BAVO-459238 format. One record per residue: residue in one letter; x, y, z of N, C-alpha, C in turn. Coordinates in steps of 0.1 Angstrom, whole numbers, plus 5000, padded with zeros to 4 digits. Each point is the difference from the previous one (the first is absolute). Example, Ala and Ser with C-alpha at 12.3 -4.5 7.8 and 13.67 -1.06 7.14 Angstrom:
2
a513249435078499150125000500950125000;s499650114993500950115000499250115008;
REM end
This chain:
319
x395549028262500750114994499850014985;x499249924995499949994985499350134995;x499350075007499550114994501350104998;x500950015009501250085000501049964987;x499949864999500949954989499350034988;x498949974997499350004988499650154996;x499350075010499450124996500850145005;x501149965008500850125004499550075014;x498749975003499550065012498849925005;x499750005014498949935004498750044991;x499650135000498850034994500250014985;x501049974995500049974985499449894997;x499649885008499449904999498650035000;x498949974991498850055000499249935012;x500449875004499449945012500350085012;x500850085002500550075012500150134999;x499250074990499850154997498950045009;x500450105009499150075008499650134997;x500250064986499950134996498550065000;x499049915003498650024998499650115012;x500849985011499750075012501250065008;x500050095007501350055007500249905012;x501149985005500349905010499250015013;x499850135004499150035013498649964998;x499550014988498749954997499849855000;x501049924996500249865000499949965016;x500950075007500149965015498550025007;x499450124997498750045006498849894995;x500149964988499149904996500249865003;x501149955000500249875003500849955012;x500750115006500749965012499350015014;x500549955009499550015015501149995009;x500350115006501250015011499649935011;x501149925003499949925013501350025009;x499950105008501050055008500749895010;x499149955007500449905010500749884994;x499649954990500549884993501350044995;x500150124993501250074994501149995012;x499650065011501250045010500349865005;x499249905001500549875007501049944991;x499650014987501049934989501250085001;x500050114999501350084999500849985013;x499549995013500749975012500549854998;x499449914995500349864999501250004990;x499850044988500950014991501550055003;x500150145007501150065006500749895010;x499149955010500549895010500749884992;x499449964990500549884992501350034994;x500250144994501250024993501250025010;x499650065012500950035011500649855006;x499149935000500449855008500849914988;x499650024988500649934989501550024998;x500350135002501450054997500949945009;x500049995012500949935009500049844998;x498849954998500049864995501049964990;x499850084990500949984989501550035001;x500350095007501250045006500649885009;x499349955007500449875009500349894992;x499149974989500249894992501550024992;x500450124996501250034995501249975008;x499750085012501250015010500449875006;x498949925001500349865006500749884990;x500150074986500549914991499149904996;x498750015002498949914997499749984984;x500650094993499849994987500849904993;x500849935008500749884995499149884997;x498950025007499049895001499150034989;x499349904992499250024989498750065003;x499349955013498750035005500150175002;x501250045005500050135005500250104989;x500649964987500250074991498550034993;x499249895001498550034996499450095009;x500149975014499450105009500350134999;x501350024996500650144997499250074990;x500049934988499250054988498550015003;x499549935008498650015004499750115007;x501050035011499850125008500250134991;x501050014990500250124991498650024994;x499449884992498850004995498850075009;x499949935012499150055008499950145003;x501250055002500150165004499550064990;x500449984986499650084989498549995000;x499449875002498649994998499350055011;x500450015012499450065010499850164999;x501150064993499750154996499050044992;x499649894992498850014992498749965007;x500049875004498749945004499750055015;x500850085007499750045014500250155000;x501250054998500150145003499350074989;x500450004987499250064990498550005000;x499649875003498549975000499450075011;x500750015012499550095012499850144996;x500950054992499950154996498750014991;x500149914990498950014989498549975009;x500049935009498749985008499750135008;x501050075004499650125007499650104993;x500350024987499750104992498749984990;x499849865002498749934992500249994985;x501249954996500550014986499449904993;x499950004987499749914988501150024990;x499949904989501050014992500450144993;x499050064995500150144994500350125009;x499949975013500750105009501550024999;x500649894999501550004997500449884989;x499550024989500149884989501549954999;x501050094999501449964996500549935014;x499850065011500549945013499349875002;x498749994999499249885004500549884988;x500150054988500549904990501249945002;x501150085003501349935002499949945013;x499550055011499849925013499349874997;x499050004993499349884996500749894994;x500950044992501049914993501049955011;x500650095008501049935009499349935011;x498750045005499549935011499649854994;x499549994990499649874993501349924999;x501250064994501249945000500449965014;x499950085009500449955014499249885005;x498850004996499149895005500549864994;x500250004986500349884993501349965003;x500950095002501349965005500149955014;x499250075011500049935011499449865000;x499049974992499549854998501049924994;x500850044992500949914991501149985008;x500550115010501349965008499649935012;x498850015006499449915009500149854996;x499449994988499949874993501449945000;x500950094995501649964999500649965012;x499650075010500549985014499749865005;x498749974998499549865005500649884993;x500150034986500749914993501249975004;x500850115004501449985004499949925012;x499250035009500249935014499349854998;x499249974993499649874998500949914991;x500750084992501049914992501149965009;x500350075012501149975008499649875007;x498749985003499549895006499949874991;x499450034989499749884991501049984988;x500550094997501249994987501150085002;x500849975009501350065004500850034986;x500149904991500750014987499750124994;x498550004998499350104991500350155007;x500049995013500150135009501450054997;x501049915002501250044996500450074987;x499349924990500250054987499350144996;x498950015006499350134998500450115009;x500349995013500050105012501550025005;x500949924995501550035005500650114995;x500750095010500550114996499350114992;x500750054988499350104993498749944992;x500049874999498949944992498550055005;x500050025013498650065005499850134994;x500950094998499750134993499649984986;x500649914994499649964986498749955000;x499649925009498649935001499150125001;x500350105010499150095004499750104988;x500750004990499650084987498949954994;x499749885003498549964993499050075006;x499650025014498950095004500350144997;x501250044999500450134999499750054985;x500249934989499550004985498750005001;x499449925007498449975000499550155004;x500550055011499650115005500150114989;x501250014996500150124991499249994985;x499649874998499149994989498450045005;x499749985012498650045003500150155002;x501050065004500150145003499950074987;x500849964989500050064987499049984990;x499449865000499149974988498749965005;x499650035011498649945004499250125007;x498750014998499450115007500250015016;x500050145004500249995016498850005006;x500150005013498950015010499850145002;x498650065002499850145003499350025010;x500450115008499450045013498750065000;x499249965010498450065000499750015016;x500050115004499650035013498549975004;x499250004990498649965003499849855001;x500849934992499849855000501149945010;x501050085005500849975010501049904997;x500550014987500849884996500850094987;x501149904995500550014988499349914991;x499550054988499149924991500850014986;x499349934992500650004985499450114992;x498850055004499350104992500050145005;x500650094992500050145006498750075000;x498949934996498650065000499850134994;x500850014988499850124991498949984990;x499849874995499049984991499149875004;x498750045000499149875002500149894991;x499949885004499849904991501349954993;x501150045007501249964993501049925007;x499449975012500849925010500949894994;x499449924991500949894994501250024993;x500050164995501150044994501450005008;x499550025014501150005009500749855006;x499449914993500149865007501649964999;x500549955012501349955001500149855004;x500249934988500049855005501349965008;x501050084999501249965008499850005015;x499150115004499650025013499249885005;x499249934993499249895003500949875001;x500950004991501049884999500850005013;x500550115004500850035012499249955013;x498750075000499349985012499649855002;x499749934989499549865002501249905000;x500950014991501249914997501050015011;x500550125003501150035007499549995015;x498850055004499649995013499649845005;x499449954990499749855001501449905003;x500850044991501449955002500750025012;x499850125008500650045011499349905011;x498750024999499349915012500449874999;x500049934987500349864999501449975005;x501150074996501450005004500150025014;x499450105006500250035015499349895008;x498949934995499549915007500949874999;x500649994991501149894999501050025008;x500550125000501250045009499749995015;x498850035004499849995013499749845004;x499349944992500249845002501149955002;x501050034990501349925004500850075009;x499950135002500750065012499649925014;x498549985000499549945013500649865001;x500149934989500249874999501549975003;x500850074994501549975002500550085014;x499350134999500550105012501450054995;x500849954992501050064995501150075009;x499949905012500950045011499750125008;x498850054999499450115007499349945013;x499750095009499249985011498650004994;x499049945008498750014997499450134998;x500450115009499650125001500450094988;x501349944994500550084988499049944989;x499949885000499149964987498650065001;x499450015013498950085001500050124994;x501050085004500150134993500250024987;x500649894992500150004986498549994996;x499449905005498649984995499050125001;x500150065012499350125003500450124989;x501350034999500350094989499449964986;x500149874997499649974986498550015000;x499249985010498650004999499750164998;x500850075008499550165000500250044985;x501149974995500450064986498949964991;x499849875001499249924988498450085002;x499550015013498750045002499750154995;x501250085004499850144994500150004985;x500949944994500250004985498849944993;x499549905006498949954994498850085001;x499750075011498950085003500050114989;x501150065000500150114992499749974984;x500749884996499849954987498549974996;x499449945010498649954999499150134997;x500150095009499250144998500250064986;x501450024997500350074988499649934987;x500149865000499549914989498550014998;x499250015010498650005000499450124996;x501150125002499450134995500050034985;x500849894995500150014986498849954992;x499149925008498849934993498750075007;x500050025011498750075007500450095011;x498950095004500350095010499849945013;x500949985009499849955013499550105010;x499749965011499750115012501150085003;x499450135004501250095002500949985012;x499549915010501049955010500849904997;x499749924991501149914993501050074992;x499550104992501050084994501050075010;x499450065009501050065011500849885006;x499549895002501149905006500849964989;x499749994988501249984990501050104999;x499650145002501050094998500850005013;x499649985013500749985011500949894999;x499449884994501049885000501150024988;x499750084992501150054990501350065007;x499550105009501050075009500749905009;x499449905005500549915011501049904992;x499649974987500949904992501450065000;x500150144999501450064998500550045012;x499250015012500350065013500449895008;x499349895001500249915011501249935000;x500849974988501349925001500950085008;x500150144999500950075009499749995015;x498749985003499649995014500349865005;x499849894990500349875003501549995002;x501050054992501250005001500750065013;x499250105006500450085011499549905013;x498949935001499649935010500249885001;x500249914988500349865000501349964995;x500850094993501249954995501250045009;x500449895010500950035009501350074995;x500549954989501250054994500050164999;x498950054991499850144997499950075014;x499049955010499850065012501150035008;x501149895000501250005009501150124994;x499950014987500950094993499550155003;x498750015000499550135005500250045013;x499749905009500450035014501450045004;x500949944991501550015002500250154997;x499250064990500450154998499550085014;x499049975005499550085011501049985013;x500549875001501049995010501350064998;x500450014988501350074995499850145004;x498850074996499750135001500050045015;x499449915008499850035015501649995006;x500849904994501350005006500750124994;x499950044990500950134995499350125009;x498850025004499650105007500649995014;x499949885007500549995013501550035000;x500849964989501550045000500150134999;x499450084990500050154999499650075015;x499049955007499550055012501249985010;x500649885001501249985010501250094997;x500250034988501150084996499850125004;x498650064997499950125003500050045017;x499649915007500049995015501450015006;x500949924993501449995006500750134995;x499650084990500750124997499650115011;
REM end
């Protein structure tokens, strides 16, 4: 958002000025409509948003926010819903129309800021979540100090502040339908790609993703070793969930980091775009399919609804 803060508008920044051609000309010259990919992304994005809402409601209604891990999971869910609206739903529409930056400069610029913020916030909250889990195993005293009661919300201000900094003061990612990805360069000027360099994005992708993998690996190891009072199948579920999250996050991070230094194969770029959508969408599916508490709360809603309908039907019959 630094263009809006410094120049007052997106195109007030010379690096993002599209005035040399009308927007439809930019779309014709640089864009490539991808109808099928766009429709798939939009359907997946809407599905994720629909699934996430009852998951978050279930976490709240069950009183799970008393637990520190669920506080972080709740924040992660809100972040994922915001990011999904950009990385999946909006991306789907932009693929359908074959958009590039200068097709909708204001929309794509602001969305790129929010989308990048959602990505880094998701990475930071995922790392915080695993630190929370592993501190319960190895350092209960530290866990109690950092994550007891309201302190979890205070600690969560660290990734939130980091996210706000990235959104407000670093270059955004920019959508391009031909490249099939959100990249740093709006491709307005040739030979000026380095001026859009964002070191925070590289820091995030290397440091936070590496940290997440290391901590998740340690968490799975100690969960397996101690078993924490769970059955073996439960420990296996924790391991599977952790591996899924790590692989998806790591895959997207590797592709997007590599794109800052060289042009990868288009299928790899497409994989990175899909992986970004999965990063924000898969947690909702994991909660629904593998989190027994959330699933039981949602099933109770259907049982209550069925009981109410039966009761109304019986009352109508008796009348």
